[in-house]
N, C-alpha and C positions, 0 to 999 in steps of 0.2 A: 217915402215921399221926399222929393227934392226940396231943399231949402232955397227959397228965392234968393238969387244973387250969389249963391254958393259957387265956388269955382271947382270944376272937375279936375281930377288928376289925370294927366295924359300919360299913358303907358304905351310904349312902342314894342311890338312883338314881332320877331322873325320866326319863320317856320310854322306858321299857324295852320298850314295844310298838312302837316306831318302827323304821325301816329300819336305822339304826346301833345303836339301843339294844338290839335283840335280839342282835346279834353281840357287843356289849360285855358284856352281862349273861351270855351263855353263856361268854365268856372268864373273867369274874370267878368264875363258879360252879365252875370247875375248881380254884380256889384254896381249900384247906381252911381257911386262916387267916381267911377273911372270913365275916361274917354279913351277908347282903344284905337290905336293906329297899327294896322297889320301890314307888314312889308312882305310881298310875295313876288316870286320870280315869274309867275304866270298869272293871267287874268282869272280872278276867282269871284264868284257871286257870293254875297253875304249869306244867302240861304244855304249855300254849300257848307259854310262854316258854322251855321246855326246862330249867327249874330244879327239876323235881320231884326230890326226894331231896337237893337241896342245902339249905344253911342259908339259906333265903330266906323272907321274910315279905312278902306282897302286901297293900298298903293302898289301898283305894279312897277317893279324896279329890279335893278341888279345891284347887289351890295358892293360890287367892284366899281360901280359908277355912283359915287356919293351925290353927284348933281341930280340923280334920278329920285332921291329921297331926302335930300337935305332939308327941304321945307317941312317935311313931315316930322322931323326931329325937333323942330323949334317949339319951345314951350313944354317939352316932355320932361318929366322927372326921372324916368327909369326906362332903360332898354332891357328887354328880356330876350336873350339870344338863344333860340332853340334850333334855328336852321343849321343843318349839317348834312354832309354827304355820309351815308352809311352803306352797308351792304358790300356789293362787289364793284370795285372801281380800281383804276390804276393809281399808283402812288402820286403821280402828278395831279390827278383829279382830286384826290384827298387834300393835297397841299393847297390847291387853288380854292376849293370850296370851304375847307375848314380852317385854313391858316390865313390866306390872303383876304378872303372876304371878312373874316373876323378883324383883321388888321384895319381894313378900310372902314368898317362899321365903328370900331373904337375911335378912330381918328375923327370921323364925321360926328359922332356923338359928342366928343370933347369940344369940337368947334362950335356945335350948336348949343352948348351950355348944359347938356344933360349931366345930372349929378351921379346917377347910380347905374350899375351894369350888373345884371344877373345872367351869368353864363352857365349854360347846361353842357356838361362834359360827359364823361363816362368813367365807370369804375376800372375800365381796362387800362387807364393810364398808370394804375398801380402795378400792372404786371411787371415782373422783374426783367423780362426780356421781350422786346417788341420788334426784333429785327425784321421779321416777315409780316408784321401787322401795321401796315401803313396808316390805317384808320386811327389806331391808338396813338401812333407817333404824331399824327397831325393834331389830334386833340390835346396831346401833351404840350405841343408848341403853342397852340391857341391859348391854353391856360397861362403860359408864360407871358404871352402878349397882354392878357387881361391884367395879370399881376403888375406888369410894367407900365400900365396905362395911367393917365391922370385922373381917372374916375374912381369913385367909391365902388367897390365890387364885392360880389359873393359868387363863388363857384359851387355848383352842385354836380355831384357825380352819382348818377343812378346806377344800380346794378342791372341785372337782366330784367327788362321791362316786358311784361306779358299782358294779355288781354285779347279781346276779340280783334281779329285781323292783325295781330302782332307779327311783324316779319320774323322775329326769332321764334315765335310760337309755331308758325307754319313749318319751319325747318325741323323743329322738335317733333311735330306730329309725324313727319316723314320718318324720322329715326325710330320713333316709338310705335308706330301704327302697324308694322308688319308682323309676320309670324314670329320673327325674332327681333329683339331690340338691338339696334346698332349702337355700339359705343366706340369712341376713340379713346384709347388708353383704358384704364381700369374703371373710370367713372368715379373715382374717389374724391375728386376735387369738390369743394363746398361752394354752394351757390345760395344767394339770398334773393330769390325772385320777387319782384314787386309788381302789383297790379297797376295798370296805367292810370286808373282813376285815383288810386291812392297817391301816385306820384304827382298828379295834377294838384291834389289837395296840399301836398307838401310844398310844391312850388309856390302855390298861392300863399301858404303860411310864411314862406321865406320872404316873399315880396311884401306881405302885410306887416311884418315886424319892423321893417324900415331901418334895420341896423346893418348897413353895408360897411363892415369894418375889416374886410380882408379875410373872411371865413371861407373855408372849403368844407362843404357839408356833403356827407355821403348818405344816400338813402337806399334802403332795401326793404324787403317785406318783413313780416313778423317772425318768420321761421327759416332756419338754416337746414338745408338738406344736401346730400351729395347729388351729383349729376345722375348717378346710377339710380338713386331713389326717385328722383324727379321723373326720369324717363320711365321707370318701372310703374309709378303711379299713373302716368299718362297712358301707358299700355293697358293697364287694368281697366281704366275708364273707357278706352276705345274698344277693346276686344273682349273684356270680361273674363280673361284668364290670367294665370300667373305668367310673368314675363320670363322668357329665355333670352339670354344675352349673347351677342357675338361681339367680341372685342377686336378692334383693329389697332395694331401697334401705333401709338401716337407719333413717334418720331418718323416712322415710315410714311404715315399719312401726311404730315406737315411737309416733309421733304418732297414727296411725290407731287403734292398740290403746288408747291412753290416752283417745281420744275416745269410744269405744263401751264401754269397760270398765265404767263404773258400771252400765250396763244389761245387758250381755251377759257379764259376767265368768264366770259358771258354765259357759257353753258355749264359751268361747274356748279354742283349743288352747294359746295362750301369752298371758301378760299383757305389758303394756308393760314392767313391771319385769323380768320374766324375760328379755326381749330385751336387757337390759343386758349379759348374758354374752357377747353378740356384739360389744359395743362396747368392752369393757375386758379387758385381760389378767387371767387368774385364776391367778396364780403364787404359790407359797409361798416365803418366805425361809428359807434353810437354818438348821437348829439341830442341836444335838448328838444328840438322840434320833432325829430323822428321818435324819440323815446316817448314823448307825450301822446303820440298817436298810434303806437304799435298795437294796442289792445283792440282797436277798432278796424284794423286793416285786414284785408283778405289774406287768409292763410293759404298754404300750398294746395290743399285739397280743393278749395274754392277756385283758385287760379287754374288748376288742372281741369276742373269741371267746365270752366268757361272755354278752355282751349279745345277740349274733346267735343263739346256740344256745339261749338262754333258760334256761341252767343254769350253775351255778358249778362249777368243777373242784375246789374245796376240799372 
């Protein structure tokens, strides 16, 4: 029940229409103490985001044009920046969407008197070599902008985020769902897959603790597996037999993809940068928030079941 005269805390969220954003916004909408302001690049109905009836204002805007959303920032305590370009795009597109739009948002938030900034990045910024991974490079630069801002900030780096309709999950099903499982390299790199609902809860916990003191928090699931193990489990769930693997040399795959990418990017199943996930471990370093919740998070078998069955059990 609301307390008469109590003041709601205004939270501004970008990327509410995205895979993670939808779950996070739904989680926030259950909290009566928040007033939500959702900045979107396209016109969206509240029913589409599941926030009808909640204290939510949807603002159609372009983050590169602060005048289109500056009023929405006034009175806000925190900006949660989830909006990002992912998938297949040119290096220039990644720079514009992930770097320049972050820069503009940070500046606008500071001018509006916003105190805190929760920035959602990616574990891929930890990869030791990102020469052909424009997405990871753009997110690394965006992190530097956040650290250099005048705001109190926290950066979150999720690992591989899976769940129903996960973009990464659809690609993995294609690799694992055939008569033979396709691997790039030997599949020995380690991954820490996290369910999207668990990530939404961890983001909420990060926001709720209100200690924005320059932390970089990495979030993964409760279980570490190799990519070979992950795809093998997915194959068993989809086809019901033991997996047989076909390995494609990783260096050849990355080099070949990089060669044709400028011309064929839109029709390629994976880009050279995306193949870096087969080259380097995607593991999260422990932190207090994550450690406190690991026992209740979805394990790999539950995540695989959701991917294979095409539905979430949540």
